[in-house]
Structure formats: structure tokens, C-alpha cells
C-alpha positions, 0 to 999 in steps of 0.5 A, a space after each residue: 270596512 269602516 266601523 259605525 260609531 254610535 254617539 248620542 244625539 246632539 242636545 239642544 245646546 249643541 244645536 244652538 251653538 252650531 247655529 250660532 257658528 253658522 250665523 257668525 260665518 254667514 255674517 263674515 262671508 255673506 257672499 261666500 267669497 272665501 269658499 263653501 261651508 256645510 254642516 253635518 255632512 260626511 267627510 272621508 278621513 281615509 278610505 272606508 272611514 267617514 266622519 260627520 263634522 259639525 261644520 266643514 269649510 273648503 276654500 275656493 282654491 281647494 279642488 272640489 273632491 268627493 261626491 254628492 254624498 261626502 267630501 274628501 278634502 276640507 280646509 277647516 273643520 269645527 266640532 262642538 264637543 258634546 258631554 257624552 261624546 267628549 273622548 270621541 270628539 277630541 280623538 277626531 283631531 288625529 284623523 283630521 290631521 292625517 286627512 290634511 285639514 289645515 285648521 281644526 276648531 274645538 268648540 267646548 260649551 262645558 269648558 266655555 272655550 274655543 280652541 283653534 288648532 293649525 296643522 304643522 306637518 302631520 299634527 296640530 299645534 294650538 293657535 289659541 285657546 279663547 274664552 268668554 270675553 275674547 274672539 276666537 280667530 282663524 289663522 287660515 282666514 285672516 279677519 274671521 273671528 267668532 265672539 266666544 260668548 255669543 257662540 256659546 249662548 244656546 238659547 
């Protein structure tokens, strides 16, 4: 059996950052040529273990597995770190690595950074830690980048 982990509801800033990330994504891939992106949808990291990432992306070439209620494969996940759930948000990367997620972005409004990690064997290595004034870029999707300052502005 899985365990329900209750976290606080996301603050306005969290929702604003999430909206900015979605807009960046849609501007970069307006016709969804890369694949499918979804937000706040369940992801099965292991049998009986579900998580709800902020953003989850699957390449067109990745088989669509899961159900109408959850995915059990993803190529890229983005998590916006919340002040109240920081330890839990940062722990998830081990689960995502075990589930085979190729790239994991940690978007941290408090530190004002976006850290992009790539899967190497069974763990993540840092592709880059990007600050305001820089663009966070994907290794998985050459050409996809996010302006850190614009992403973190939640007005």
C-alpha cells in the first residue's frame, strides 16, 4: 500500500511560477511537436507509489503508458520548491531517478535558481544551476530554455 503525504497547498507564488513555466513551454513548442506536457497530474514512481509533479513531459517517441488517471513514464519533470515542503520536494529526485525520468528540473523561488539535472545510470548529475540573468536549458530538448528571472516572477 502507498502512503498519502499531506503537504500544504501551493502559495500564489508557486502557482505563478508554474504558470510562467507552462507559458515558456508553450511558446517554445506551440504545436506540441516535442511531445505532451501536463501539470499537476499523477505519476507512478513505483507500484503503489504515486506523486503529483508540477510539470511532467513525455517525448512523442516515448510509449504512452499509464491510464487516464496517471502516467507511469515521463522524460522530464519540473518541480517548483515550496517553502513548507522543501525537504519532501528535494527528496523526490531519488524516486524520479528510480522511475527512469531522464531530466529533472528543480525550480526554487526562495534561492532564485533553476537546477537542471540529467539521469546518469541510476542517479542525477547537475547539468547546470541557473540564476536570474541566465537561461536554464534542457539537455534532453536542445533549443529549449527558460529565462530564470521571467520564470520566477509571480505577479
